[in-house]
Each structure stands twice: as structure tokens, then as C-alpha cells.
C-alpha positions in Angstrom: -8.4 13.0 32.3 -6.1 16.0 32.5 -3.0 15.9 30.2 -0.7 15.0 33.1 -2.8 12.0 34.0 -2.7 10.9 30.3 1.1 11.0 30.5 1.0 8.8 33.6 -1.3 6.3 31.9 1.1 6.2 28.9 3.9 5.4 31.3 2.0 2.4 32.6 1.2 1.2 29.1 4.8 1.6 28.0 6.1 -0.4 30.9 3.8 -3.3 29.8 5.1 -3.0 26.2 8.7 -3.0 27.3 8.0 -6.2 29.3 7.1 -7.9 26.1 3.3 -7.2 25.6 2.0 -6.3 22.2 1.2 -2.6 22.0 -2.4 -3.0 20.9 -3.0 -5.6 23.6 -1.5 -3.3 26.2 -3.6 -0.3 25.1 -6.8 -2.4 25.0 -6.2 -3.9 28.5 -5.5 -0.4 29.9 -8.7 1.0 28.3 -10.8 -1.9 29.7 -9.4 -1.4 33.2 -9.8 2.4 33.0 -13.5 3.0 32.6 -13.1 6.6 33.6 -11.2 7.2 30.4 -13.3 8.6 27.6 -12.6 8.2 23.9 -10.5 11.3 23.8 -8.4 10.1 26.6 -7.8 6.7 25.0 -6.9 8.4 21.7 -4.5 10.8 23.5 -2.8 7.9 25.5 -2.5 5.9 22.3 -0.8 8.8 20.5 1.7 9.2 23.3 2.5 5.5 23.3 3.0 5.3 19.5 5.1 8.4 19.5 7.3 6.8 22.2 7.6 3.6 20.1 8.5 5.5 16.9 11.2 7.4 18.8 12.2 4.9 21.4 16.0 5.4 21.2 15.9 9.2 21.1 13.3 9.6 23.7 15.2 7.2 26.0 18.2 9.5 25.7 16.2 12.6 26.3 14.4 11.0 29.3 17.6 9.4 30.8 16.5 5.8 30.7 14.6 3.2 28.6 11.6 2.7 30.9 8.0 3.8 30.6 8.9 6.8 32.7 12.0 7.7 30.8 10.4 7.3 27.3 7.3 9.4 28.2 9.6 12.0 29.8 11.6 12.0 26.6 8.4 12.6 24.7 7.5 15.4 27.0 10.9 17.1 26.7 10.8 16.7 22.9 7.4 18.3 22.7 8.0 21.0 25.3 5.6 19.5 27.9 8.0 18.6 30.8 5.8 20.6 33.1 3.4 17.6 33.0 5.8 15.9 35.4 4.8 17.9 38.4 4.1 15.1 40.9 0.8 16.8 41.8 -2.4 14.8 41.8 -2.4 12.1 39.1 0.7 13.6 37.4 4.0 11.7 37.0 6.6 12.6 39.6 9.1 15.3 39.1 12.1 13.8 37.2 15.5 13.5 38.9 18.5 14.2 36.7 18.6 15.3 33.1 18.7 13.5 29.8 21.0 14.1 26.9 20.7 14.8 23.2 20.6 11.6 21.1 23.4 11.1 18.5 23.9 9.1 15.3 21.6 6.1 14.8 20.1 6.9 18.2 18.8 10.2 16.8 17.4 8.4 13.8 15.7 5.8 16.1 17.3 3.0 14.2 18.6 -0.2 15.9 22.4 -0.6 15.4 22.2 -3.8 13.3 19.5 -2.3 11.1 21.6 0.8 10.5 24.0 -1.3 8.3 21.2 -3.1 6.5 19.1 -0.1 5.8 22.0 2.1 5.1 23.2 -0.3 2.3 19.6 -0.6 1.0 18.7 3.1 1.0 22.0 4.9 0.2 21.8 8.6 0.4 18.1 8.5 1.4 18.8 6.5 4.5 18.8 9.4 7.0 15.8 11.2 5.5 13.8 8.0 5.4 14.6 7.1 9.0 13.5 10.6 10.0 10.3 10.1 8.1 9.7 6.8 10.0 9.8 8.8 13.3 6.6 10.7 12.3 3.0 9.6 12.3 1.7 8.3 9.0 -0.9 10.2 7.1 -4.4 8.8 6.9 -5.2 7.7 3.4 -8.4 6.4 1.8 -9.0 4.4 -1.3 -12.0 5.4 -3.4 -14.0 2.4 -4.5 -14.2 2.9 -8.2 -17.2 0.6 -8.3 -19.1 3.1 -6.1 -17.9 6.4 -7.4 -14.9 8.7 -8.2 -12.6 10.8 -6.1 -14.6 14.0 -6.4 -17.8 12.2 -5.3 -15.9 10.8 -2.3 -14.4 14.2 -1.4 -17.9 15.7 -1.5 -19.5 12.9 0.5 -16.8 13.1 3.2 -17.0 16.9 3.4 -20.7 16.6 4.1 -19.8 14.8 7.3 -17.0 17.1 8.4 -14.1 15.2 6.9 -11.6 17.0 4.7 -9.8 15.0 2.1 -7.7 15.8 -1.0 -6.5 13.9 -4.0 -3.2 12.1 -3.4 -0.8 11.8 -6.4 0.6 8.4 -5.6 -2.5 6.6 -7.0 -5.6 7.6 -8.9 -7.8 6.2 -6.2 -6.0 7.7 -3.2 -7.2 10.5 -0.9 -5.3 12.0 2.0 -7.4 12.9 5.0 -6.4 16.3 6.4 -9.2 16.9 8.9 -11.6 14.6 10.8 -9.7 11.3 10.4 -11.3 9.8 13.5 -14.8 10.3 11.9 -14.1 8.2 8.8 -15.2 4.8 10.0 -18.6 6.2 11.2 -19.2 8.1 8.0 -21.7 7.1 5.4 -19.0 7.2 2.7 -17.2 4.4 4.6 -20.2 2.3 5.7 -21.7 2.6 2.3 -18.5 1.3 0.6 -17.5 4.4 -1.2 -14.1 4.6 0.6 -11.8 2.2 2.4 -8.8 2.9 4.7 -5.7 1.9 2.7 -2.2 3.4 2.4 -1.5 5.3 -0.8 1.6 3.2 -1.7 -0.4 0.0 -1.3 -3.0 1.4 -3.8 -0.2 2.4 -6.2 1.0 -1.2 -6.1 -2.4 -2.4 -7.3 -2.5 0.3 -9.9 0.6 -1.3 -11.5 -1.2 -4.6 -12.1 -2.4 -5.4 -15.7 -6.0 -6.2 -14.7 -8.8 -6.6 -17.2 -12.3 -8.0 -17.2 -12.7 -11.8 -17.1 -9.2 -12.5 -15.6 -8.8 -15.2 -13.0 -6.8 -13.6 -10.2 -5.4 -14.9 -6.9 -4.3 -12.8 -4.0 -2.1 -15.4 -2.4 -1.2 -13.6 0.8 -4.5 -11.7 1.2 -4.3 -10.9 4.9 -7.2 -8.5 5.7 -7.9 -8.2 2.0 -7.0 -4.5 1.2 -5.4 -5.3 -2.1 -8.0 -7.9 -2.9 -10.7 -5.3 -2.6 -8.6 -2.8 -4.6 -8.2 -5.2 -7.4 -12.0 -6.0 -7.4 -12.8 -2.3 -7.9 -10.5 -2.1 -11.0 -12.0 -4.8 -13.2 -14.7 -7.5 -13.3 -12.5 -10.4 -12.2 -12.9 -14.0 -11.1 -11.1 -13.2 -7.8 -9.8 -15.6 -5.2 -8.2 -14.8 -1.8 -6.0 -17.0 0.3 -3.9 -16.6 3.4 -1.7 -19.1 5.3 -3.6 -17.9 8.4 -7.3 -17.9 7.3 -8.4 -16.0 10.5 -6.7 -12.9 9.0 -9.4 -12.9 6.3 -12.3 -13.0 8.7 -13.4 -9.5 8.0 -13.0 -9.8 4.2 -16.5 -11.2 3.4 -18.4 -8.3 5.1 -15.9 -5.8 3.7 -16.5 -7.3 0.2 -20.2 -7.1 0.7 -20.0 -3.4 1.7 -17.8 -2.7 -1.4 -20.1 -4.7 -3.8 -17.2 -7.1 -4.7 -17.4 -10.8 -5.4 -14.5 -12.6 -3.8 -14.1 -16.3 -3.2 -12.0 -17.4 -0.2 -10.0 -20.5 -0.8 -7.9 -22.6 1.5 -6.4 -24.7 -1.4 -5.6 -22.2 -4.1 -3.8 -24.8 -6.3 -7.1 -26.5 -6.9 -8.6 -23.4 -8.4 -5.7 -22.6 -10.7 -4.1 -21.8 -13.0 -4.6 -18.1 -12.8 -4.0 -15.2 -15.2 -2.5 -13.2 -12.4 -1.2 -14.1 -8.9 -0.3 -11.4 -6.4 2.2 -12.5 -3.8 2.3 -9.7 -1.2 4.7 -11.7 0.9 5.3 -11.7 4.7 8.2 -9.3 5.3 10.0 -7.2 7.8 7.4 -4.5 7.5 10.1 -1.9 7.6 8.2 0.3 5.1 5.3 0.6 7.5 7.0 1.2 10.8 5.2 4.5 11.2 2.0 2.5 11.7 3.6 -0.5 13.5 6.6 1.0 15.3 6.9 -1.9 17.6 8.0 -4.0 14.6 11.2 -2.0 14.3 12.4 -3.0 17.8 11.3 -6.7 17.7 12.9 -7.6 14.3 16.1 -9.5 14.5 18.7 -10.6 12.0 17.6 -14.3 12.5 13.9 -13.4 11.9 14.9 -11.5 8.7 16.7 -14.6 7.5 13.6 -16.7 8.1 11.4 -14.2 6.3 13.7 -14.2 3.3 13.5 -18.0 3.0 9.7 -17.8 3.3 9.5 -15.1 0.6 11.4 -17.3 -1.8 9.1 -20.3 -1.0 6.0 -18.2 -1.5 7.3 -16.9 -4.9 8.0 -20.4 -6.1 4.5 -21.5 -5.0 2.9 -18.5 -6.7 4.8 -19.1 -9.9 3.6 -22.7 -10.2 0.0 -21.4 -10.3 0.4 -18.8 -13.0 -0.9 -19.8 -16.5 1.3 -19.6 -19.6 1.4 -15.9 -20.6 0.1 -15.0 -17.1 1.5 -12.6 -14.5 3.2 -12.9 -11.2 3.2 -9.8 -9.0 5.6 -9.7 -6.1 5.3 -7.1 -3.4 6.6 -6.3 0.1 6.1 -3.4 2.5 9.9 -3.4 3.1 12.8 -1.0 2.5 15.4 -3.8 2.8 17.0 -4.7 -0.5 17.5 -8.4 0.5 13.7 -8.7 0.6 13.2 -6.8 -2.6 15.5 -6.6 -5.6 17.7 -9.4 -4.3 14.7 -11.7 -4.0 13.6 -10.8 -7.5 17.0 -11.5 -8.9 17.2 -14.8 -7.1 13.7 -15.8 -8.4 14.7 -15.1 -12.0 17.9 -17.1 -11.5 15.9 -20.1 -10.3 13.1 -19.9 -13.0 13.6 -19.5 -16.7 10.9 -18.2 -19.0 9.9 -15.1 -16.9 10.3 -11.5 -18.0 10.4 -8.5 -15.7 7.7 -6.0 -17.0 7.7 -3.4 -14.2 9.4 -2.6 -11.0 8.8 0.2 -8.5 10.1 1.3 -5.1 8.3 3.6 -2.7 9.6 5.2 0.5 7.9 7.3 3.1 9.5 10.3 1.5 6.9 10.0 -1.3 4.1 10.2 1.3 2.8 6.7 1.7 4.4 3.6 3.3 7.6 2.0 1.9 6.8 -0.6 -0.7 8.5 -2.7 -3.4 6.6 -4.2 -6.3 7.6 -6.1 -9.4 5.4 -7.5 -12.2 6.7 -10.5 -14.1 5.2 -12.3 -17.1 5.5 -16.0 -17.9 6.4 -17.1 -21.4 
């Protein structure tokens, strides 16, 4: 596919997304229906689509309208590629009219209602953080300490044409600077030496007071990234649970590849109490909008309220499973204070006998995703 045809394909995919379809589903359906598109074409269309989602408001202004055509035209104008809209062959038609420069929250690609919420949460860093969320996220890897160290991983990746460097956020983190699309086919990945994982997520696990022999529960395990990261740091009796068990479907083969022993449990209370419970709770995902930009546009005030109630319930459930003297770790990939410090304060007001031992906030300005983490000890 020529670049103009890729832009036309991105327009079609964006129209499906704007009609309510999930971005990944829309891209997958387009790829299946477009057998002529090679892997490079699919990757290029995906990049355009995700750029449009990250910068939806500003690209709509530049393109003159919030449609697939308008958003991709905005992308083209922002990147100096308006010539792709020539109307020739498979190219999009020549645009009629001009766009305008975005202003205010529009230029930051922030929904109006979230401007107030995030502005209060982030203070002076609000505008820089929102600008950072308009960019693609770096590709980070976690070195599996059970298989080797960072230097061994860097060397193994380099042998297969992948350049990576140590990342300061966590002692296990690598930032991939060249060859990111080769990672999952590399022997370093298939052999369990490295895993894809955001650096801030790794830093959250590094905060946890893990030691050999501990009974540990990952209460909201999802795909199991933090579960595996914990397994690599100490010889643990490690349990994983998720309210939607299908999310953990890939965890057993990933654990086998990593050389980790993890027990999946659908009734974690029966296995307790635990020395440490990690509650990486469902949240707005605002810290990871570079990776899931559609989430920024579908989040509503009502949904945020629902999430906050769920977070409180999960914390209460987790606390009941922590042994005397044990640890509860609370984490979100959110930048919104109502999900972070406010939830922590509310928990401490509801429950006596807990002490805050550590607290840390991450924003995309530090390189990784936005995260909040707190470590509390019982008794």
C-alpha cells in the first residue's frame, strides 16, 4: 500500500471507531478484510489511528470536523503530509475548506469535564502531562531476574537487532530504542528473559517488601504482569485472582516461560490470610492513555464515580485477607487524585490499625505511565 492508501484505510477505521466500535476490534476487522495489506501496512494504519485517538480534539480542529476524514486530515496537516489527500488512485479526496488551530483544552486533547478534574489533581504539571499523553508511549521491557540481569538482556536483544538501554525508573526496566517490533519473536522474549511491561508498573512492584517464603496475593491480576514481576523478586507462595478470570488466560503459559510458580484462585479468601495483598484496582486508566487513548474519550463522570466505589470495595476486601503484621499494597494507573490519595485517606478513616509505609506517584513526565502506589502495614 502506498502512504495515501494507508491514510484512506485509517479514515475507514476511524469512522468505525467513532460509531462506537472498539479500536482494536476495528483494526482487526479491517486487517482481516484487507488481505492485500502486509504487516508493514497494518502497522502504519494502526499508528495513524492511534495518533488520531491520542490527539482527537486537536486533529478535529486542524481537519475541520470530527469524522474519520477530518481526524486523519488533521493528522496529515500536523505531520506535514497533507499532499496525501490528492484524490488520485486510492488516495483520500482533496479536502474542501481549511481547519483552524486548536486552543485551550482542545490543544491539550483533554475533554472539558476532565480538564477540571485533572487540573485539580496535577496542579502546575497539568499542561505538560496532557502534552505527554498526546505522544506515543516508549516500549519498555522487564528483565526477569530469575533468568538473568539487565546487561545479559541487553546483549541478548542486541544479538537479534534490538537496541535497549537501562531505564532509571526500576532496576529491572529496559527502554527499547530500536527494533521494538522484533521483541516478541526474539529468543530473549520467548525464553523468558524479558517481558513487555511499563517501567512505572515495574517500579510499583519494586516498592513492595517481598521476601522468600511470603504468601502473596495479586487480587486484581489481569494479564499477570505484576504477578510475574513479583515472582521474579523472591521465592513466594504466589496466588493470582481476577474478577474476570478470562483476563488471566495467558498467565499460565507466561509463568511457564518465566519459570514462575503461580496458583490461580477463584476464591482467594479460602487461601488466606496472606503476608501481602496487592490490589491494583480497576480505575480510569488515565495514566496509560498513551497506550489506550480511546479510554480518554469514553470515560464519563458517572463511570468515574462507579470506579471509585469499586476501588473502595476492593480495598476493604483486600484488607480482610491480610494477616496481622502483613501488607496491603494499593495501586492505580490513574492521575486522578480521587482515585489515589483520596481513596487512601478514606480507607485509613474506615480502618484503624493500619500504617502508611510508602507512597509514590508517577506521571508520564518521568517516562513511564502514570501510576499511584501506596504500601500499608497492618498492626
